[in-house]
Every structure is written in C-alpha cells, then in structure tokens.
BATOR-758240 format. One record per atom (N, C-alpha, C): residue number from 1; residue in one letter; atom name; z negated, x negated, y. Coordinates in Angstrom, 1 decimal, padded with zeros to 4 digits. Layout:
(atom NUM; 'a'; 'CA'; (Z; X; Y)) ...
This chain:
(atom 1; 'm'; 'N'; (033.2; 019.0; -001.8)) (atom 1; 'm'; 'CA'; (033.4; 017.6; -001.8)) (atom 1; 'm'; 'C'; (033.7; 017.1; -003.2)) (atom 2; 's'; 'N'; (034.8; 016.3; -003.2)) (atom 2; 's'; 'CA'; (035.1; 015.7; -004.5)) (atom 2; 's'; 'C'; (034.2; 014.5; -004.7)) (atom 3; 'g'; 'N'; (034.4; 013.8; -005.8)) (atom 3; 'g'; 'CA'; (033.6; 012.6; -006.1)) (atom 3; 'g'; 'C'; (033.7; 011.5; -005.2)) (atom 4; 'i'; 'N'; (032.7; 010.6; -005.3)) (atom 4; 'i'; 'CA'; (032.6; 009.4; -004.4)) (atom 4; 'i'; 'C'; (033.2; 008.2; -005.3)) (atom 5; 'k'; 'N'; (034.0; 007.3; -004.7)) (atom 5; 'k'; 'CA'; (034.6; 006.3; -005.4)) (atom 5; 'k'; 'C'; (033.5; 005.0; -005.3)) (atom 6; 'c'; 'N'; (033.5; 004.2; -006.3)) (atom 6; 'c'; 'CA'; (032.6; 003.1; -006.3)) (atom 6; 'c'; 'C'; (033.3; 002.0; -005.4)) (atom 7; 'i'; 'N'; (032.4; 001.3; -004.7)) (atom 7; 'i'; 'CA'; (032.9; 000.3; -003.7)) (atom 7; 'i'; 'C'; (033.5; -000.9; -004.4)) (atom 8; 'h'; 'N'; (033.3; -001.1; -005.7)) (atom 8; 'h'; 'CA'; (033.8; -002.2; -006.4)) (atom 8; 'h'; 'C'; (035.2; -001.9; -007.2)) (atom 9; 'g'; 'N'; (035.6; -000.6; -006.9)) (atom 9; 'g'; 'CA'; (036.9; -000.2; -007.4)) (atom 9; 'g'; 'C'; (036.9; 000.1; -009.0)) (atom 10; 'c'; 'N'; (035.8; 000.6; -009.5)) (atom 10; 'c'; 'CA'; (035.8; 000.9; -010.9)) (atom 10; 'c'; 'C'; (036.8; 001.9; -011.3)) (atom 11; 'g'; 'N'; (037.2; 002.6; -010.3)) (atom 11; 'g'; 'CA'; (038.4; 003.6; -010.6)) (atom 11; 'g'; 'C'; (037.9; 005.0; -010.9)) (atom 12; 'k'; 'N'; (036.5; 005.1; -011.3)) (atom 12; 'k'; 'CA'; (036.0; 006.3; -011.7)) (atom 12; 'k'; 'C'; (035.4; 007.1; -010.6)) (atom 13; 's'; 'N'; (035.6; 008.4; -010.5)) (atom 13; 's'; 'CA'; (035.0; 009.2; -009.6)) (atom 13; 's'; 'C'; (033.6; 009.5; -009.9)) (atom 14; 'k'; 'N'; (032.7; 009.3; -009.1)) (atom 14; 'k'; 'CA'; (031.3; 009.6; -009.2)) (atom 14; 'k'; 'C'; (030.8; 010.9; -008.7)) (atom 15; 'k'; 'N'; (029.7; 011.5; -009.2)) (atom 15; 'k'; 'CA'; (029.2; 012.7; -008.7)) (atom 15; 'k'; 'C'; (028.7; 012.6; -007.3)) (atom 16; 'a'; 'N'; (028.8; 013.6; -006.5)) (atom 16; 'a'; 'CA'; (028.3; 013.6; -005.2)) (atom 16; 'a'; 'C'; (026.7; 013.7; -005.3)) (atom 17; 'g'; 'N'; (026.0; 012.8; -004.6)) (atom 17; 'g'; 'CA'; (024.6; 012.8; -004.7)) (atom 17; 'g'; 'C'; (024.0; 011.7; -005.5)) (atom 18; 'a'; 'N'; (025.0; 011.0; -006.3)) (atom 18; 'a'; 'CA'; (024.5; 009.9; -007.1)) (atom 18; 'a'; 'C'; (024.2; 008.7; -006.2)) (atom 19; 'a'; 'N'; (023.3; 007.9; -006.5)) (atom 19; 'a'; 'CA'; (022.8; 006.8; -005.7)) (atom 19; 'a'; 'C'; (023.6; 005.5; -006.2)) (atom 20; 'f'; 'N'; (023.8; 005.4; -007.5)) (atom 20; 'f'; 'CA'; (024.4; 004.1; -008.0)) (atom 20; 'f'; 'C'; (025.5; 004.5; -009.0)) (atom 21; 'c'; 'N'; (026.5; 003.5; -009.1)) (atom 21; 'c'; 'CA'; (027.6; 003.6; -010.0)) (atom 21; 'c'; 'C'; (027.1; 003.5; -011.4)) (atom 22; 't'; 'N'; (027.6; 004.3; -012.3)) (atom 22; 't'; 'CA'; (027.1; 004.3; -013.7)) (atom 22; 't'; 'C'; (027.8; 003.2; -014.5)) (atom 23; 's'; 'N'; (028.9; 002.6; -014.0)) (atom 23; 's'; 'CA'; (029.6; 001.5; -014.6)) (atom 23; 's'; 'C'; (029.0; 000.2; -014.2)) (atom 24; 'c'; 'N'; (029.0; -000.1; -012.9)) (atom 24; 'c'; 'CA'; (028.6; -001.5; -012.5)) (atom 24; 'c'; 'C'; (027.1; -001.5; -011.9)) (atom 25; 'g'; 'N'; (026.6; -000.4; -011.6)) (atom 25; 'g'; 'CA'; (025.3; -000.3; -010.9)) (atom 25; 'g'; 'C'; (025.2; -000.6; -009.5)) (atom 26; 'a'; 'N'; (026.4; -000.6; -008.7)) (atom 26; 'a'; 'CA'; (026.4; -000.8; -007.3)) (atom 26; 'a'; 'C'; (025.9; 000.3; -006.6)) (atom 27; 'a'; 'N'; (025.3; 000.2; -005.5)) (atom 27; 'a'; 'CA'; (024.9; 001.3; -004.6)) (atom 27; 'a'; 'C'; (026.1; 002.0; -004.0)) (atom 28; 'l'; 'N'; (026.2; 003.2; -004.1)) (atom 28; 'l'; 'CA'; (027.3; 004.0; -003.6)) (atom 28; 'l'; 'C'; (027.2; 004.2; -002.1)) (atom 29; 'p'; 'N'; (028.4; 004.3; -001.4)) (atom 29; 'p'; 'CA'; (028.3; 004.5; 000.1)) (atom 29; 'p'; 'C'; (027.7; 005.8; 000.3)) (atom 30; 'g'; 'N'; (027.0; 005.9; 001.5)) (atom 30; 'g'; 'CA'; (026.4; 007.1; 001.9)) (atom 30; 'g'; 'C'; (025.1; 007.4; 001.3)) (atom 31; 't'; 'N'; (024.6; 006.6; 000.4)) (atom 31; 't'; 'CA'; (023.3; 006.9; -000.2)) (atom 31; 't'; 'C'; (022.2; 006.3; 000.6)) (atom 32; 'v'; 'N'; (021.0; 006.9; 000.6)) (atom 32; 'v'; 'CA'; (019.9; 006.5; 001.3)) (atom 32; 'v'; 'C'; (018.8; 006.0; 000.3)) (atom 33; 'i'; 'N'; (018.4; 004.9; 000.4)) (atom 33; 'i'; 'CA'; (017.3; 004.4; -000.5)) (atom 33; 'i'; 'C'; (016.1; 004.5; 000.3)) (atom 34; 'k'; 'N'; (015.0; 005.1; -000.2)) (atom 34; 'k'; 'CA'; (013.7; 005.3; 000.4)) (atom 34; 'k'; 'C'; (013.0; 004.0; 000.6)) (atom 35; 'a'; 'N'; (012.4; 003.8; 001.8)) (atom 35; 'a'; 'CA'; (011.7; 002.6; 002.0)) (atom 35; 'a'; 'C'; (010.3; 002.7; 001.4)) (atom 36; 'h'; 'N'; (009.7; 001.6; 001.0)) (atom 36; 'h'; 'CA'; (008.4; 001.6; 000.5)) (atom 36; 'h'; 'C'; (007.4; 001.9; 001.6)) (atom 37; 'v'; 'N'; (006.5; 002.9; 001.3)) (atom 37; 'v'; 'CA'; (005.5; 003.3; 002.3)) (atom 37; 'v'; 'C'; (004.2; 002.5; 002.0)) (atom 38; 'p'; 'N'; (003.7; 001.7; 003.0)) (atom 38; 'p'; 'CA'; (002.6; 000.9; 002.6)) (atom 38; 'p'; 'C'; (001.3; 001.8; 002.5)) (atom 39; 'd'; 'N'; (000.4; 001.3; 001.7)) (atom 39; 'd'; 'CA'; (-000.9; 002.0; 001.5)) (atom 39; 'd'; 'C'; (-001.6; 002.1; 002.8)) (atom 40; 't'; 'N'; (-002.5; 003.0; 003.0)) (atom 40; 't'; 'CA'; (-003.2; 003.2; 004.2)) (atom 40; 't'; 'C'; (-004.3; 002.1; 004.2)) (atom 41; 'p'; 'N'; (-004.5; 001.4; 005.3)) (atom 41; 'p'; 'CA'; (-005.5; 000.3; 005.3)) (atom 41; 'p'; 'C'; (-006.9; 000.8; 005.1)) (atom 42; 't'; 'N'; (-007.7; 000.0; 004.5)) (atom 42; 't'; 'CA'; (-009.0; 000.3; 004.2)) (atom 42; 't'; 'C'; (-009.8; 000.3; 005.5)) (atom 43; 'v'; 'N'; (-010.6; 001.4; 005.7)) (atom 43; 'v'; 'CA'; (-011.5; 001.5; 006.9)) (atom 43; 'v'; 'C'; (-012.7; 000.7; 006.7)) (atom 44; 'v'; 'N'; (-013.0; -000.1; 007.5)) (atom 44; 'v'; 'CA'; (-014.2; -000.9; 007.5)) (atom 44; 'v'; 'C'; (-015.2; -000.6; 008.6)) (atom 45; 'g'; 'N'; (-016.5; -000.7; 008.4)) (atom 45; 'g'; 'CA'; (-017.4; -000.4; 009.5)) (atom 45; 'g'; 'C'; (-017.4; -001.4; 010.5)) (atom 46; 'p'; 'N'; (-018.3; -001.2; 011.5)) (atom 46; 'p'; 'CA'; (-018.4; -002.3; 012.6)) (atom 46; 'p'; 'C'; (-018.9; -003.6; 012.1)) (atom 47; 'v'; 'N'; (-018.5; -004.7; 012.7)) (atom 47; 'v'; 'CA'; (-018.9; -005.9; 012.4)) (atom 47; 'v'; 'C'; (-020.3; -006.1; 013.0)) (atom 48; 'l'; 'N'; (-021.2; -006.5; 012.1)) (atom 48; 'l'; 'CA'; (-022.6; -006.7; 012.6)) (atom 48; 'l'; 'C'; (-022.9; -008.2; 012.7)) (atom 49; 'd'; 'N'; (-023.6; -008.5; 013.7)) (atom 49; 'd'; 'CA'; (-024.0; -009.9; 014.0)) (atom 49; 'd'; 'C'; (-025.4; -010.2; 013.5)) (atom 50; 'p'; 'N'; (-025.4; -011.2; 012.5)) (atom 50; 'p'; 'CA'; (-026.7; -011.5; 012.0)) (atom 50; 'p'; 'C'; (-027.5; -012.3; 012.9)) (atom 51; 'y'; 'N'; (-027.0; -012.7; 014.1)) (atom 51; 'y'; 'CA'; (-027.8; -013.3; 015.1)) (atom 51; 'y'; 'C'; (-028.0; -012.5; 016.4)) (atom 52; 's'; 'N'; (-027.9; -011.3; 016.2)) (atom 52; 's'; 'CA'; (-027.9; -010.4; 017.4)) (atom 52; 's'; 'C'; (-029.4; -010.3; 018.0)) (atom 53; 's'; 'N'; (-029.5; -009.9; 019.2)) (atom 53; 's'; 'CA'; (-030.9; -009.8; 019.8)) (atom 53; 's'; 'C'; (-031.6; -008.5; 019.4)) (atom 54; 'd'; 'N'; (-030.8; -007.6; 018.9)) (atom 54; 'd'; 'CA'; (-031.3; -006.3; 018.4)) (atom 54; 'd'; 'C'; (-031.8; -006.5; 017.0)) (atom 55; 'p'; 'N'; (-033.2; -006.3; 016.8)) (atom 55; 'p'; 'CA'; (-033.8; -006.5; 015.4)) (atom 55; 'p'; 'C'; (-033.1; -005.6; 014.3)) (atom 56; 'a'; 'N'; (-032.9; -004.3; 014.6)) (atom 56; 'a'; 'CA'; (-032.4; -003.4; 013.7)) (atom 56; 'a'; 'C'; (-031.0; -003.9; 013.2)) (atom 57; 'e'; 'N'; (-030.1; -004.2; 014.2)) (atom 57; 'e'; 'CA'; (-028.7; -004.7; 013.8)) (atom 57; 'e'; 'C'; (-028.8; -006.0; 013.0)) (atom 58; 'r'; 'N'; (-029.7; -006.9; 013.4)) (atom 58; 'r'; 'CA'; (-029.9; -008.2; 012.7)) (atom 58; 'r'; 'C'; (-030.4; -008.0; 011.2)) (atom 59; 'e'; 'N'; (-031.3; -007.0; 011.0)) (atom 59; 'e'; 'CA'; (-031.8; -006.7; 009.7)) (atom 59; 'e'; 'C'; (-030.7; -006.1; 008.8)) (atom 60; 'l'; 'N'; (-029.9; -005.2; 009.4)) (atom 60; 'l'; 'CA'; (-028.9; -004.6; 008.7)) (atom 60; 'l'; 'C'; (-027.8; -005.5; 008.3)) (atom 61; 'a'; 'N'; (-027.4; -006.5; 009.2)) (atom 61; 'a'; 'CA'; (-026.4; -007.5; 009.0)) (atom 61; 'a'; 'C'; (-026.9; -008.4; 007.8)) (atom 62; 'q'; 'N'; (-028.1; -008.8; 007.8)) (atom 62; 'q'; 'CA'; (-028.7; -009.7; 006.8)) (atom 62; 'q'; 'C'; (-028.7; -009.0; 005.5)) (atom 63; 'd'; 'N'; (-029.0; -007.7; 005.5)) (atom 63; 'd'; 'CA'; (-029.1; -006.9; 004.3)) (atom 63; 'd'; 'C'; (-027.7; -006.7; 003.7)) (atom 64; 'l'; 'N'; (-026.7; -006.6; 004.5)) (atom 64; 'l'; 'CA'; (-025.3; -006.4; 004.0)) (atom 64; 'l'; 'C'; (-024.8; -007.8; 003.4)) (atom 65; 'i'; 'N'; (-025.2; -008.9; 004.1)) (atom 65; 'i'; 'CA'; (-024.8; -010.2; 003.6)) (atom 65; 'i'; 'C'; (-025.5; -010.5; 002.2)) (atom 66; 'y'; 'N'; (-026.7; -010.1; 002.1)) (atom 66; 'y'; 'CA'; (-027.5; -010.3; 000.9)) (atom 66; 'y'; 'C'; (-026.8; -009.5; -000.2)) (atom 67; 'k'; 'N'; (-026.5; -008.2; 000.0)) (atom 67; 'k'; 'CA'; (-025.9; -007.4; -001.0)) (atom 67; 'k'; 'C'; (-024.5; -007.8; -001.4)) (atom 68; 'a'; 'N'; (-023.7; -008.4; -000.4)) (atom 68; 'a'; 'CA'; (-022.4; -008.9; -000.8)) (atom 68; 'a'; 'C'; (-022.6; -010.2; -001.7)) (atom 69; 'a'; 'N'; (-023.6; -010.9; -001.4)) (atom 69; 'a'; 'CA'; (-023.7; -012.2; -002.2)) (atom 69; 'a'; 'C'; (-024.4; -012.0; -003.5)) (atom 70; 'l'; 'N'; (-025.4; -011.1; -003.6)) (atom 70; 'l'; 'CA'; (-026.2; -011.0; -004.8)) (atom 70; 'l'; 'C'; (-026.1; -009.7; -005.5)) (atom 71; 'g'; 'N'; (-025.4; -008.7; -004.9)) (atom 71; 'g'; 'CA'; (-025.4; -007.3; -005.5)) (atom 71; 'g'; 'C'; (-026.5; -006.5; -005.0)) (atom 72; 'p'; 'N'; (-026.6; -005.3; -005.5)) (atom 72; 'p'; 'CA'; (-027.5; -004.3; -004.9)) (atom 72; 'p'; 'C'; (-028.9; -004.7; -005.3)) (atom 73; 't'; 'N'; (-029.9; -004.3; -004.6)) (atom 73; 't'; 'CA'; (-031.3; -004.5; -005.0)) (atom 73; 't'; 'C'; (-031.7; -003.6; -006.2)) (atom 74; 'v'; 'N'; (-032.6; -004.0; -007.0)) (atom 74; 'v'; 'CA'; (-033.2; -003.3; -008.0)) (atom 74; 'v'; 'C'; (-034.5; -002.8; -007.6)) (atom 75; 't'; 'N'; (-034.7; -001.4; -007.7)) (atom 75; 't'; 'CA'; (-036.1; -000.9; -007.4)) (atom 75; 't'; 'C'; (-036.8; -000.5; -008.7)) (atom 76; 'k'; 'N'; (-038.1; -000.7; -008.7)) (atom 76; 'k'; 'CA'; (-038.8; -000.3; -009.8)) (atom 76; 'k'; 'C'; (-039.2; 001.2; -009.9)) (atom 77; 'g'; 'N'; (-038.9; 001.8; -011.0)) (atom 77; 'g'; 'CA'; (-039.3; 003.2; -011.1)) (atom 77; 'g'; 'C'; (-040.7; 003.4; -011.2)) (atom 78; 'r'; 'N'; (-041.2; 004.6; -010.8)) (atom 78; 'r'; 'CA'; (-042.6; 004.9; -010.9)) (atom 78; 'r'; 'C'; (-043.0; 005.6; -012.2)) 
C-alpha cells in the first residue's frame, strides 16, 4: 500500500498506519480513534435502614452513619 493522502490536500503522502497528518494535524481517513473506557463503578454494600425493625440492621446502619459523620471510633489500648 502506498501512502495515504491528507483530506485537506496538503499534497504530501503520509505513512500507512499514521493517525494524523503531520502538516495540518487532521485525522487521516481510515484511522480508528479508541474510545474512552469508563472506570469500573465502585461497588457499594447493601443500603441499610436506620429505622428497620431488625435491631442488628438498625445498629449497623446507625454505626455506619456515625462513622461517616465523625470518623472511626478510637479505642483505648490496654
């Protein structure tokens, strides 16, 4: 395959496999620009109800709310 011509008519033959014209910067025909791959979503745990009828779920939900608002608890060393 010979070179690829710029779409703006720069008149210079470009190398095969080049993505952009070296003179004007235009995208050359037949090139594929890779799409941005989004980051994987952050996995979150189940949503806990602080007003649940289950005491264990209620306590865990209140504990998570407390830690989110005030930070981790400090324990005294022995």
